Structures are given as structure tokens and as C-alpha cells.
C-alpha positions as CSV (number, residue, x, y, z in Angstrom):
1,M,253.2,-154.2,219.4
2,G,253.9,-150.6,220.2
3,S,255.9,-151.4,223.4
4,L,258.3,-153.7,221.4
5,D,259.0,-151.1,218.8
6,S,261.3,-149.2,221.2
7,Y,263.5,-152.3,221.5
8,I,264.1,-152.7,217.8
9,P,267.1,-150.2,217.7
10,I,268.7,-151.9,220.7
11,F,268.3,-155.3,219.0
12,L,269.7,-154.0,215.7
13,L,272.7,-152.5,217.5
14,I,273.4,-155.9,219.2
15,V,273.1,-157.7,215.8
16,L,275.4,-155.1,214.1
17,G,278.0,-155.4,216.9
18,I,278.1,-159.2,216.7
19,A,278.2,-159.0,212.9
20,F,281.1,-156.5,213.0
21,A,283.1,-158.6,215.4
22,G,282.5,-161.8,213.4
23,L,283.4,-160.1,210.1
24,S,286.6,-158.6,211.7
25,F,287.8,-162.1,212.8
26,V,287.0,-163.7,209.4
27,G,288.5,-160.8,207.5
28,S,291.7,-160.8,209.4
29,R,292.0,-164.6,209.0
30,L,291.5,-164.4,205.3
31,L,293.6,-161.3,204.5
32,A,296.5,-161.8,206.9
33,P,299.7,-163.3,205.5
34,Q,300.3,-166.9,206.7
35,R,304.1,-167.0,207.0
36,P,305.0,-168.1,210.5
37,T,308.7,-168.1,211.5
38,A,310.5,-169.0,214.6
39,A,311.1,-165.3,215.4
40,K,307.4,-164.6,215.0
41,E,306.4,-167.5,217.2
42,A,308.9,-166.6,220.0
43,P,307.7,-164.6,223.0
44,Y,308.7,-160.9,223.0
45,E,309.5,-159.1,226.2
46,C,310.6,-155.5,225.5
47,G,313.3,-156.5,223.1
48,I,315.0,-158.9,225.5
49,V,315.2,-162.4,224.1
50,P,314.2,-164.9,226.9
51,T,316.9,-167.4,227.7
52,H,314.9,-169.4,230.3
53,E,311.4,-169.9,231.6
54,P,310.3,-167.7,234.5
55,S,311.3,-169.2,237.9
56,S,307.8,-168.9,239.5
57,R,304.3,-167.9,238.7
58,F,303.0,-164.4,239.3
59,P,301.8,-164.1,242.9
60,V,298.0,-164.2,243.4
61,R,298.3,-161.4,246.0
62,F,298.7,-159.0,243.1
63,Y,295.3,-159.9,241.8
64,L,293.8,-159.6,245.2
65,V,295.2,-156.0,245.5
66,A,293.8,-155.3,242.1
67,M,290.4,-156.5,243.2
68,I,290.5,-154.2,246.2
69,F,291.3,-151.3,243.9
70,I,288.5,-152.2,241.5
71,I,286.0,-152.5,244.4
72,F,286.9,-149.1,245.9
73,D,287.0,-147.5,242.4
74,I,283.5,-148.7,241.7
75,E,282.3,-147.5,245.1
76,V,283.7,-144.0,244.5
77,I,282.0,-144.0,241.0
78,F,278.7,-144.9,242.5
79,L,279.0,-142.4,245.4
80,F,279.4,-139.4,243.2
81,P,275.9,-139.5,241.7
82,W,274.5,-140.3,245.2
83,A,276.2,-137.2,246.6
84,V,274.7,-135.0,244.0
85,V,271.1,-136.0,244.7
86,F,271.6,-136.7,248.4
87,R,269.0,-134.1,249.6
88,Q,266.2,-135.5,247.3
89,L,266.7,-139.1,248.4
90,H,266.1,-138.6,252.1
91,T,266.0,-141.8,254.2
92,F,265.7,-144.2,251.3
93,G,269.0,-142.8,249.8
94,L,270.8,-143.1,253.1
95,V,269.7,-146.7,253.6
96,E,270.7,-147.7,250.0
97,V,274.2,-146.2,250.3
98,L,274.6,-147.9,253.7
99,V,273.7,-151.3,252.2
100,F,276.1,-150.6,249.3
101,A,278.9,-149.6,251.7
102,A,278.2,-152.7,253.8
103,A,278.6,-154.9,250.7
104,V,281.9,-153.2,249.8
105,F,283.1,-153.6,253.4
106,V,282.2,-157.3,253.4
107,S,284.2,-157.9,250.2
108,F,287.1,-155.9,251.7
109,V,287.1,-158.1,254.8
110,Y,287.0,-161.2,252.7
111,L,290.1,-160.1,250.7
112,I,291.9,-159.1,253.9
113,S,291.1,-162.5,255.5
114,N,292.6,-164.2,252.4
115,G,295.8,-162.3,252.9
116,A,295.5,-159.7,250.2
117,L,297.8,-157.3,252.1
118,D,300.1,-159.7,253.8
119,W,303.3,-159.1,251.8
120,G,305.8,-160.2,254.4
121,P,307.0,-163.6,255.4
122,I,304.3,-166.2,256.1
123,K,303.2,-166.2,259.8
124,R,303.2,-169.6,261.3
125,I,301.2,-170.8,264.3
126,R,303.9,-173.2,265.3
127,P,307.5,-172.0,265.0
128,V,309.6,-173.9,262.5
129,A,312.3,-176.0,264.1
130,T,315.8,-175.2,263.0
131,A,318.1,-177.8,261.6
132,D,320.2,-178.0,264.8
133,E,317.2,-178.9,267.0
134,V,315.7,-181.8,264.9
135,R,318.2,-183.2,262.5
136,T,321.8,-184.2,263.1
137,T,324.3,-186.0,261.0
138,A,324.0,-189.1,263.2
139,S,320.2,-189.2,263.0
140,T,319.6,-188.5,259.4
141,V,322.6,-189.6,257.4
142,R,322.8,-193.4,256.6
143,R,326.1,-194.6,255.4
144,H,326.0,-197.7,253.3
145,G,329.1,-199.9,252.8
146,S,331.3,-198.2,255.4
147,P,332.5,-200.3,258.3
148,G,330.7,-199.6,261.6
149,A,327.9,-197.7,260.0
150,S,325.3,-200.3,260.8
151,G,326.5,-201.2,264.2
152,E,328.7,-204.0,263.1
153,A,332.3,-204.3,264.2
154,A,334.9,-203.9,261.6
């Protein structure tokens, strides 16, 4: 039982954290005034009243760039302690940091292959045909009800 005694403070801290979060939610639900109005329910954007819905969704590329930032930020955070004790780790430390750098590089290559940094126009394998080459008025416009449109004589 002696080895489990050291885990009691950690368990109590987890229980206290869950109890505090639960009591905070319950307390705010019970004590908050319940007077919803149209103004309170409306979205708020820096004091500007929205007149229409956004035209498009936020691009996913932004999140890919954020993932790259987080990956390299975490790598730098883990490299600082490694650099401090580099001389004591010898070959083991070098192998471990190379494995870690390889994992970061693989994730970076994955993000780049998904187009995380392609901010320009979409590159196409086959060039897009212009309207003059493929479609003409005679080939795409069908006129109903006008004489001579379907090949009949007027």
C-alpha cells in the first residue's frame, strides 16, 4: 500500500479540479439572469452589426499553417532542454533527437504535400479551355420558338 500513497495527492487534485469545473457550470446556470433578447442572441463582431452571412468558409490552409507553426514551436521547446544536457547524453541523445527531428520533418512534408503553403491560384495538370475554344453561341444556345432555330424553314 506504500507505493499507492504517493498517488493520493494526484487523485485528490483531479477530483478537486473536476468538482470545481462542475460546480462552476452549475453555479453560473443557477445564478445567471435568464433574460434573453434579440440583441443578446445576435452575433457580435467588433461593434459592427452583420447585415449578411459570410460569403465563404474560412480556408483550411490557415489551419495547416497553424499546424506547421505548432509543430515547429513544440520542436524548439523540446530542443532547448536537449541542448542543455547534450554532452551528458552522448550517442543516445543524438539518436533520440534525430528520431524526433525525423518525425517533425515527416509531418512537415505531409502538410506541404497537402498544399499548406500553396496560396496562389490552383495549379492544374490540364489547362482549362477558354470559352472561345469550346463553347460558341451556335453550339450551346438553343432557341425555342423562333423560326429557323431547329432547322425548319420559316
